[in-house]
ROTIGU-203930 format. One line per field, with one value per residue (C-alpha): x, y, z; residue number from 1. Coordinates in Angstrom, 2 decimals. Example, Ala and Ser with C-alpha at 12.3 -4.5 7.8 and 13.67 -1.06 7.14 Angstrom:
BEGIN
x = 12.30 13.67;
y = -4.50 -1.06;
z = 7.80 7.14;
pos = 1 2;
***
This chain:
BEGIN
x = -18.26 -16.40 -14.93 -10.96 -8.91 -5.21 -3.08 0.87 3.74 7.24 8.13 4.51 5.25 4.27 1.70 -0.41 -1.00 -2.36 -4.07 -5.66 -6.97 -8.52 -10.25 -11.37 -12.67 -14.54 -16.06 -17.25 -18.66 -20.48 -21.70 -20.05 -17.78 -19.71 -19.04 -15.87 -12.11 -8.64 -5.34 -1.86 1.67 4.65 6.38 9.98 10.29 12.39 10.32 8.61 6.59 7.25 4.56 4.00 6.25 5.86 5.19 2.36 0.72 1.16 -0.57 -3.56 -4.18 -3.95 -6.59 -8.85 -7.92 -6.64 -2.56 -2.25 -0.51 2.24 4.17 4.29 5.63 2.92 2.88 1.53 -0.66 -2.69 -4.33 -6.41 -7.92 -8.25 -10.33 -8.28 -4.98 -3.82 -0.69 0.48 2.79 3.33 6.36 4.33 2.16 4.31 6.11 2.77 1.09 4.96 4.05 0.29 0.38 -2.84 -4.10 -7.02 -5.24 -2.92 -6.39 -6.81 -4.08 -4.92 -3.22 -4.85 -5.06 -6.75 -9.94 -9.52 -10.78 -8.80 -5.12 -5.34 -2.21 -0.13 -1.27 1.88 1.37 4.99 6.83 7.02 9.91 12.91 11.16 9.14 5.89 4.35 4.72 2.76 0.21 0.28 0.25 -2.81 -4.71 -4.09 -5.46 -8.64 -9.22 -8.82 -10.22 -14.08 -13.69 -12.38 -15.17 -17.76 -16.28 -15.90 -19.42 -20.71 -18.78 -19.09 -23.05 -23.10 -23.95 -20.57 -20.81;
y = 17.51 15.68 17.07 16.58 15.52 15.17 14.29 14.88 13.77 13.43 10.77 9.68 5.85 5.79 8.50 10.04 6.86 5.40 8.15 8.57 4.80 5.10 8.07 6.43 3.75 6.22 8.18 4.56 3.86 6.93 6.43 9.52 7.80 9.11 13.29 12.84 11.68 11.16 10.71 11.12 12.87 13.76 17.07 15.32 13.28 10.59 8.18 8.95 5.79 3.23 1.66 1.89 1.46 -2.92 -1.82 0.75 -1.94 -4.84 -2.72 -1.35 -4.57 -6.06 -3.67 -4.33 -1.32 -1.26 -0.97 -0.10 2.96 4.93 7.58 11.25 14.60 17.32 20.02 23.71 23.62 20.72 23.51 24.74 21.48 20.29 21.16 20.59 19.51 17.46 17.59 14.90 17.20 21.05 20.92 19.69 22.43 24.69 23.50 23.30 27.21 28.03 26.55 27.89 30.13 32.04 33.19 31.23 27.75 28.17 28.12 24.93 23.95 21.76 19.59 16.08 15.79 19.05 16.80 14.88 16.43 14.34 15.12 18.26 20.71 17.71 17.96 15.80 12.38 11.04 9.30 6.10 5.49 4.98 2.66 -0.60 -1.75 -0.06 2.97 2.20 0.79 3.99 6.33 4.07 4.81 8.17 8.56 6.29 8.91 12.19 10.37 10.77 14.40 15.05 13.23 15.46 18.51 16.81 15.62 19.53 21.03 18.57 18.81 22.65 22.79 24.19 27.37;
z = -32.77 -29.91 -26.45 -26.90 -23.85 -24.15 -21.00 -21.00 -19.04 -19.67 -22.17 -22.78 -22.15 -18.23 -16.55 -19.39 -21.07 -18.11 -17.03 -21.38 -21.08 -17.81 -18.51 -21.60 -19.90 -17.66 -21.03 -22.19 -19.23 -19.14 -22.77 -23.65 -25.88 -29.15 -27.68 -25.99 -26.99 -25.06 -26.06 -24.69 -25.46 -23.77 -23.35 -24.87 -27.89 -26.69 -26.58 -29.77 -31.72 -28.56 -26.77 -23.06 -20.77 -19.79 -16.21 -17.54 -19.65 -17.33 -14.35 -16.85 -18.14 -14.46 -13.68 -16.64 -19.19 -22.65 -22.64 -26.62 -27.17 -29.10 -27.64 -29.37 -28.07 -27.56 -30.31 -29.77 -32.72 -31.45 -28.36 -31.29 -31.48 -27.96 -25.44 -22.35 -21.79 -18.77 -17.04 -14.76 -12.82 -11.88 -14.32 -16.94 -16.83 -16.82 -19.78 -21.26 -20.67 -21.77 -25.23 -25.24 -28.47 -26.36 -22.96 -23.73 -24.66 -21.53 -19.76 -21.40 -19.49 -15.85 -13.04 -13.24 -9.64 -9.62 -9.84 -7.26 -3.93 -1.45 -3.02 -0.76 -2.02 -3.54 -7.18 -8.77 -9.72 -9.09 -12.17 -11.40 -14.30 -12.01 -9.73 -9.02 -9.81 -6.91 -8.00 -11.22 -9.04 -6.94 -10.00 -11.26 -7.95 -8.58 -11.89 -10.61 -7.84 -9.95 -13.30 -11.57 -10.57 -14.58 -15.98 -13.83 -15.35 -18.87 -18.95 -18.12 -20.38 -22.96 -22.14 -22.51 -18.64 -17.56 -15.07;
pos = 1 2 3 4 5 6 7 8 9 10 11 12 13 14 15 16 17 18 19 20 21 22 23 24 25 26 27 28 29 30 31 32 33 34 35 36 37 38 39 40 41 42 43 44 45 46 47 48 49 50 51 52 53 54 55 56 57 58 59 60 61 62 63 64 65 66 67 68 69 70 71 72 73 74 75 76 77 78 79 80 81 82 83 84 85 86 87 88 89 90 91 92 93 94 95 96 97 98 99 100 101 102 103 104 105 106 107 108 109 110 111 112 113 114 115 116 117 118 119 120 121 122 123 124 125 126 127 128 129 130 131 132 133 134 135 136 137 138 139 140 141 142 143 144 145 146 147 148 149 150 151 152 153 154 155 156 157 158 159 160 161 162 163;
***
């Protein structure tokens, strides 16, 4: 059975699809794509059925990542099939933990940047939606930096070697 990770932001068109795309690439590079699955969702349903924001797609493609995406809203019932739910900022973390049906499910929710030792206390990935392309580039840098630590943690869990 695959280890399942879902990345969650607000509308599921900027940060979370970017994080899922980058993480899937890391998983494939590590040869774990048969054991780890990653997808994304939003805390709200405003963009359900839409593709990624064109700026997200552009930045992903320019850096060699897949930009295929269809937005959807996170459902509480998904906790049962997920091993890890990755929030892109503290607001998402709180919303997801409130949505979790059990304490065990709430413990599955983590902030993406908590996997980046260089992040310090600033664990939010800022929402680039209302800014320019540079905000999407900054978002990608943060996602890439955290993906290394996240992959290490997920590999340990998927291989059953976690402490």
